[in-house]
C-alpha positions as CSV (number, residue, x, y, z in Angstrom):
1,X,-35.6,-11.5,-17.9
2,X,-37.3,-8.5,-16.5
3,X,-37.4,-5.6,-18.9
4,X,-36.6,-3.0,-16.2
5,X,-33.5,-4.9,-15.2
6,X,-32.3,-5.1,-18.8
7,X,-32.9,-1.4,-19.3
8,X,-30.8,-0.6,-16.2
9,X,-28.1,-2.9,-17.5
10,X,-28.1,-1.2,-20.9
11,X,-27.8,2.2,-19.3
12,X,-25.0,1.1,-17.0
13,X,-23.0,-0.3,-19.9
14,X,-23.5,2.9,-21.9
15,X,-22.5,5.0,-18.9
16,X,-19.4,2.8,-18.5
17,X,-18.5,3.2,-22.1
18,X,-18.9,6.9,-22.0
19,X,-17.0,7.3,-18.8
20,X,-14.1,5.2,-19.9
21,X,-13.9,7.1,-23.2
22,X,-13.9,10.4,-21.4
23,X,-11.1,9.1,-19.1
24,X,-9.1,8.0,-22.1
25,X,-9.2,11.5,-23.5
26,X,-8.6,13.4,-20.2
27,X,-6.1,11.2,-18.4
28,X,-2.8,12.8,-17.6
29,X,-0.7,9.6,-18.0
30,X,-0.6,7.8,-21.3
31,X,-0.9,4.3,-19.7
32,X,-4.1,5.4,-18.0
33,X,-5.5,6.5,-21.3
34,X,-4.6,3.2,-22.9
35,X,-6.2,1.2,-20.2
36,X,-9.4,3.3,-20.3
37,X,-9.5,2.8,-24.1
38,X,-9.4,-0.9,-23.6
39,X,-12.2,-0.7,-21.0
40,X,-14.2,1.4,-23.5
41,X,-13.7,-1.4,-26.1
42,X,-14.9,-4.0,-23.6
43,X,-18.0,-2.0,-22.8
44,X,-18.7,-1.7,-26.5
45,X,-18.3,-5.4,-27.0
46,X,-20.9,-6.0,-24.3
47,X,-23.2,-3.4,-25.9
48,X,-22.9,-5.3,-29.3
49,X,-23.9,-8.5,-27.5
50,X,-27.0,-6.7,-26.1
51,X,-27.8,-5.5,-29.7
52,X,-27.7,-9.2,-30.8
53,X,-24.6,-8.8,-33.0
54,X,-22.2,-11.5,-31.6
55,X,-19.9,-11.4,-34.5
56,X,-19.3,-7.7,-34.1
57,X,-18.9,-8.2,-30.4
58,X,-16.2,-10.8,-30.8
59,X,-14.3,-8.6,-33.3
60,X,-14.6,-5.6,-30.9
61,X,-13.5,-7.6,-27.9
62,X,-10.5,-9.1,-29.8
63,X,-9.3,-6.0,-31.7
64,X,-10.7,-3.1,-29.7
65,X,-10.2,-4.3,-26.2
66,X,-7.3,-6.8,-26.4
67,X,-5.1,-6.4,-29.5
68,X,-5.3,-2.6,-29.6
69,X,-4.5,-2.2,-25.9
70,X,-1.5,-4.6,-26.1
71,X,-0.1,-2.9,-29.2
72,X,-0.4,0.5,-27.6
73,X,1.3,-0.6,-24.5
74,X,4.1,-2.2,-26.5
75,X,4.5,1.0,-28.5
76,X,4.5,3.1,-25.3
77,X,7.2,0.9,-23.7
78,X,9.4,1.1,-26.8
79,X,9.0,4.9,-27.0
80,X,9.8,5.3,-23.3
81,X,12.8,3.0,-23.6
82,X,14.1,5.0,-26.6
83,X,13.7,8.3,-24.6
84,X,15.7,6.8,-21.7
85,X,18.5,5.8,-24.0
86,X,18.6,9.2,-25.6
87,X,19.0,10.8,-22.1
88,X,22.1,8.7,-21.3
């Protein structure tokens, strides 16, 4: 591939990772933060692929992007459900 194209692609992935990490920290709603954290993990998995570390990329995609996001959402739903029961 063209080296200029790859450089632009690398920069876009890093900008996406940085932006999603910033959104994860600064978001007002918890669900938005969780989704941004999953997106950040996805960008990092792509970056590991670019760095020719496919085993680390698979682990990051499975744990950082999918499993972590799902567990955080389940925990958030349980906490929000417990708060609703306490109010009644």
